[in-house]
C-alpha positions in Angstrom: -8.2 50.5 -50.1 -5.7 48.8 -47.8 -4.1 45.7 -49.4 -1.6 43.3 -47.9 0.1 40.1 -49.0 -0.2 36.7 -47.2 -2.5 38.0 -44.4 -3.3 35.2 -41.9 -7.1 34.7 -42.0 -7.2 33.4 -38.4 -7.0 37.0 -37.4 -10.3 37.7 -39.1 -12.4 34.7 -38.0 -14.1 34.2 -34.7 -12.8 30.6 -34.6 -9.2 32.1 -34.9 -8.5 29.5 -37.5 -7.4 29.7 -41.2 -4.1 30.0 -43.1 -2.9 33.0 -45.2 -4.7 34.7 -48.1 -2.5 35.3 -51.2 -3.8 38.8 -51.1 -6.0 40.6 -48.5 -7.8 43.9 -49.0 -10.0 45.9 -46.7 -12.9 47.8 -48.5 -14.0 50.8 -46.5 -17.0 51.6 -48.7 -19.4 49.9 -51.1 -17.5 51.5 -54.0 -14.2 50.0 -52.8 -15.9 46.6 -52.4 -17.3 46.7 -55.9 -13.9 47.7 -57.3 -12.1 45.0 -55.5 -14.5 42.3 -56.6 -14.6 43.5 -60.2 -10.8 43.5 -60.3 -10.6 39.9 -59.0 -13.2 38.8 -61.5 -11.4 40.6 -64.3 -8.1 38.9 -63.4 -9.7 35.5 -63.0 -8.7 35.1 -59.4 -10.4 33.1 -56.7 -12.4 35.4 -54.5 -13.6 35.3 -50.9 -15.6 38.2 -49.5 -15.9 38.3 -45.7 -17.5 40.5 -43.0 -17.1 39.6 -39.4 -15.8 36.1 -40.0 -18.3 34.6 -37.6 -19.7 31.9 -39.8 -16.6 30.8 -41.6 -14.2 27.8 -41.4 -11.1 28.3 -43.5 -8.5 25.7 -44.3 -5.1 25.6 -42.6 -3.6 26.1 -46.1 -5.4 29.5 -46.3 -7.0 30.9 -49.5 -5.1 30.9 -52.8 -6.6 34.1 -54.1 -8.1 37.5 -53.1 -9.9 38.0 -49.8 -11.8 41.2 -49.5 -13.1 42.3 -46.1 -16.3 44.4 -46.4 -15.6 47.0 -43.7 -17.9 49.8 -44.8 -20.2 50.7 -41.9 -23.2 53.0 -41.3 -26.9 53.1 -40.7 -29.6 55.2 -42.4 -33.2 55.7 -41.2 -36.2 56.6 -43.3 -39.7 57.0 -41.8 -42.5 55.5 -43.8 -46.3 55.1 -43.4 -45.9 51.5 -42.1 -42.7 51.7 -40.0 -39.1 52.8 -40.3 -36.8 51.5 -43.0 -33.2 51.0 -41.7 -30.4 50.5 -44.2 -27.2 49.0 -42.9 -24.0 49.0 -44.9 -22.6 45.5 -45.5 -19.7 45.9 -43.0 -21.9 47.4 -40.2 -21.6 45.3 -37.0 -24.8 43.4 -36.6 -25.2 43.6 -32.8 -24.5 47.4 -33.0 -27.2 47.6 -35.6 -29.7 45.9 -33.2 -28.7 48.1 -30.3 -29.1 51.3 -32.3 -32.5 50.3 -33.7 -33.8 49.5 -30.2 -32.4 52.8 -28.9 -34.6 54.4 -31.6 -37.7 52.5 -30.4 -37.8 50.1 -33.3 -39.1 46.6 -32.9 -38.6 43.5 -35.0 -35.0 42.3 -34.6 -34.5 42.5 -30.8 -34.3 38.7 -30.4 -31.4 38.7 -32.8 -29.2 40.5 -30.2 -25.7 39.3 -29.5 -25.2 37.5 -32.8 -21.6 38.3 -34.0 -20.8 39.3 -37.6 -21.9 42.0 -40.0 -25.2 43.2 -41.3 -24.3 42.2 -44.8 -24.1 38.5 -43.9 -27.6 38.3 -42.3 -29.6 37.8 -45.5 -27.1 35.2 -46.8 -27.7 33.0 -43.8 -31.2 34.2 -43.1 -30.0 34.7 -39.6 -32.5 33.5 -37.0 -32.7 33.1 -33.2 -35.2 32.9 -30.4 -38.2 33.0 -32.7 -37.1 35.7 -35.1 -35.4 35.7 -38.5 -34.2 38.5 -40.7 -36.4 37.3 -43.5 -39.4 38.8 -41.6 -38.0 42.3 -41.8 -35.8 42.6 -44.8 -37.4 44.6 -47.6 -34.4 45.0 -50.0 -30.8 44.0 -50.5 -28.5 46.0 -52.7 -25.9 43.7 -54.2 -23.2 43.7 -56.8 -24.0 41.2 -59.6 -20.7 39.7 -60.7 -22.2 38.3 -63.9 -23.9 41.5 -65.0 -21.2 43.7 -63.6 -23.5 46.1 -61.9 -25.3 46.8 -58.7 -28.9 45.4 -58.4 -31.7 45.8 -55.9 -33.2 42.5 -54.8 -36.7 42.2 -53.3 -37.6 39.6 -50.7 -39.2 37.4 -53.3 -35.8 37.3 -55.1 -34.0 36.1 -52.0 -35.8 32.8 -51.6 -35.4 32.7 -47.9 -35.6 29.4 -46.1 -34.5 28.0 -42.7 -30.9 29.3 -42.3 -30.6 29.7 -46.0 -31.3 32.0 -49.0 -30.7 32.4 -52.7 -27.2 33.7 -51.9 -26.2 30.6 -50.0 -27.8 28.2 -52.5 -26.0 29.8 -55.4 -22.6 29.8 -53.7 -23.2 26.1 -52.8 -24.1 25.3 -56.4 -21.0 27.0 -57.7 -18.9 25.0 -55.3 -20.2 21.8 -56.9 -21.1 19.4 -54.1 -22.7 22.2 -52.0 -20.5 21.6 -49.0 -17.7 24.1 -49.4 -15.8 21.1 -50.8 -12.5 22.8 -51.5 -13.1 24.1 -55.0 -12.5 27.7 -53.7 -15.9 28.9 -55.1 -16.2 30.8 -51.8 -18.3 33.7 -52.9 -21.3 33.4 -55.2 -22.7 35.5 -57.9 -23.9 38.4 -55.7 -21.9 40.4 -53.2 -24.1 42.2 -50.6 -23.5 46.0 -50.4 -26.3 47.0 -48.0 -29.5 45.6 -46.5 -32.7 47.4 -45.7 -35.0 46.3 -42.9 -38.6 47.6 -42.2 -39.1 47.8 -38.4 -42.1 48.8 -36.3 -42.1 51.9 -34.2 -42.9 50.5 -30.8 -41.5 50.4 -27.3 -42.5 46.7 -27.1 -41.0 43.7 -28.7 -42.6 41.6 -31.4 -44.7 38.8 -29.8 -42.3 36.4 -28.0 -42.5 33.1 -29.9 -39.7 31.1 -28.2 -40.6 29.0 -25.2 -37.2 29.3 -23.5 -37.2 33.1 -23.9 -40.8 33.4 -22.7 -40.0 31.4 -19.5 -37.0 33.6 -18.7 -39.1 36.7 -19.2 -41.9 35.3 -17.1 -44.5 35.7 -19.8 -46.6 33.5 -22.0 -45.7 32.9 -25.6 -47.3 35.6 -27.8 -46.7 38.3 -25.1 -44.9 41.5 -25.9 -42.3 43.0 -23.5 -40.2 46.2 -23.3 -37.5 46.1 -26.0 -34.7 46.4 -23.4 -36.1 43.4 -21.5 -36.2 41.3 -24.6 -32.6 42.3 -25.5 -31.3 41.7 -22.0 -32.9 38.2 -21.8 -31.6 37.2 -25.2 -28.1 38.3 -24.3 -28.3 36.4 -21.1 -29.3 33.2 -22.8 -26.6 33.6 -25.4 -23.9 34.3 -22.9 -25.0 31.2 -20.9 -24.4 29.1 -24.1 -21.1 30.8 -25.0 -22.6 32.5 -28.0 -21.6 36.1 -27.2 -18.0 36.9 -28.1 -15.8 37.2 -25.0 -12.0 37.2 -25.3 -11.8 35.7 -21.8 -14.0 32.8 -22.6 -12.6 30.1 -25.0 -16.0 28.6 -25.5 -16.9 31.7 -27.6 -14.0 31.0 -30.0 -16.4 29.3 -32.4 -18.4 29.8 -35.6 -21.7 29.7 -33.6 -23.9 26.7 -34.2 -21.8 24.3 -36.3 -24.8 22.2 -37.4 -28.3 23.2 -38.4 -31.3 21.5 -36.8 -32.2 18.7 -39.2 -35.6 18.7 -40.9 -37.0 15.2 -41.5 -40.2 13.7 -43.0 -43.1 13.0 -40.7 -42.6 9.3 -41.4 -38.9 9.4 -40.3 -39.9 11.4 -37.2 -42.6 8.8 -36.4 -40.0 6.0 -36.5 -37.6 7.9 -34.3 -40.3 8.8 -31.8 -41.4 5.2 -31.5 -37.9 4.0 -31.0 -37.0 6.7 -28.5 -40.3 6.7 -26.6 -39.7 8.1 -23.1 -40.8 10.7 -20.6 -39.5 13.6 -22.7 -39.1 12.1 -26.2 -37.0 13.8 -28.8 -37.4 17.6 -29.0 -39.1 18.6 -32.2 -41.1 21.4 -33.9 -43.4 21.4 -36.9 -41.7 22.6 -40.1 -42.9 23.3 -43.7 -45.0 20.9 -45.7 -45.6 18.5 -42.8 -42.0 17.9 -42.1 -40.5 18.0 -38.6 -37.5 19.9 -37.3 -35.3 18.1 -34.7 -32.9 19.4 -32.2 -29.3 18.9 -33.5 -28.0 19.5 -30.0 -30.1 16.8 -28.5 -29.1 14.3 -31.2 -25.4 15.1 -30.7 -25.5 14.7 -26.9 -27.6 11.5 -27.1 -25.2 10.0 -29.6 -22.5 10.2 -27.0 -20.9 13.6 -27.7 -21.3 15.6 -24.5 -20.3 19.1 -23.8 -16.5 19.5 -23.7 -16.0 16.3 -25.9 -12.8 16.2 -27.8 -11.2 13.5 -30.0 -7.7 13.7 -28.4 -6.3 14.4 -25.0 -4.8 17.7 -26.2 -6.3 20.3 -23.8 -6.1 23.1 -26.3 -7.4 21.0 -29.3 -10.7 21.3 -30.9 -13.7 20.4 -28.7 -17.4 20.8 -28.3 -18.2 23.8 -26.2 -18.6 23.2 -22.5 -21.7 25.3 -22.6 -23.6 24.2 -25.8 -23.4 21.0 -27.8 -23.9 22.8 -31.1 -20.7 24.9 -30.9 -17.3 23.5 -31.9 -14.6 25.5 -30.4 -10.9 26.3 -30.6 -9.6 26.6 -27.0 -6.4 28.1 -28.4 -4.3 25.3 -30.0 -6.6 23.7 -32.5 -6.2 23.6 -36.3 -8.9 23.6 -38.9 -8.1 20.0 -39.7 -8.7 19.1 -36.0 -12.0 20.9 -36.0 -13.2 19.2 -39.2 -12.2 15.8 -37.9 -14.3 16.4 -34.8 -17.2 17.6 -36.9 -17.0 14.4 -39.1 -16.9 12.2 -36.0 -20.1 13.9 -34.6 -21.9 13.8 -38.0 -21.0 10.1 -38.4 -22.0 9.3 -34.8 -25.4 10.9 -35.1 -26.0 9.1 -38.4 -25.1 5.8 -36.9 -27.2 6.3 -33.8 -30.4 7.9 -35.3 -30.1 7.7 -39.1 -30.3 11.5 -39.3 -27.8 13.5 -41.4 -26.4 16.7 -39.9 -25.4 19.5 -42.2 -22.8 22.1 -41.4 -24.1 25.7 -40.9 -20.9 27.7 -41.5 -19.3 28.4 -44.9 -16.5 25.9 -45.4 -13.6 27.3 -47.4 -11.1 24.8 -48.7 -12.4 22.0 -46.5 -15.4 19.7 -46.5 -17.2 17.3 -44.3 
């Protein structure tokens, strides 16, 4: 296992932000990952486990403990009576996982194309996009239980999936105290993902298209199925147009993806907003669980006065909202984490003042808080 001192974490996050780790290790296998985590726990050191660094905001001061990068990669395929089970190592690149599965004629994750990061991170966040989420296909997660000191296999019922969340994320938030990544350095929860198993359908066609924007681009009605390559191509095109596919030449992609989740409000709160904002289009919304309503965070941000490209200062290289999508906060090249968090706070406070709706950060915040 490769270990270095004072590695700069900006080199390992898609935001290109974050100060040094006191110690940084690269685990090339599940065994190395378990050994590194167990050693940190034995020594009582703060621990941060990261994969692709695509959903992470790290303080400028860095991390005062051990950072372990899960770099073990690989895919295994097992044919069953009701589909194919695909097991991805925690450090396996996620988009490469999707590409390989589609090449094998496997359907169920095609709309999750182009999402940066590692396969091991997908159950933590319950990664979702364009009408699909990994909760629909995950059948097992192998994880190291830091309390029991052993590997355990977790079933979907154990994972408590919800909108952009899971048992993993809730436990890490609870350990942090306030649940906002509030600087206590409880950056990694009880379980460390070692691999993830997905059950996919053997089919040359996508799962039914459930996202209106994607259906329009494909020229089909919602509920239709299209060739896997067509679904992937359309999703990648949509994501590129929003600056959500990593591109070294495009500073808008230097982000943590969507910085805020779409807020879920009560039917009563939505009714009050709808009455106040009555107009030709109204406020974009979708039905959610238990009669609640999901709102568009991007719409709220833009209609609170924070347009694409918005920045707090005149510094051209400072933190700004993406010029392509209001949900992404970007580092054009000269920002600091403190700048980015100041921008996020201004947006959160502005939306609250304009609409009475609270926005929550989607990325994991390490050493900083909103």
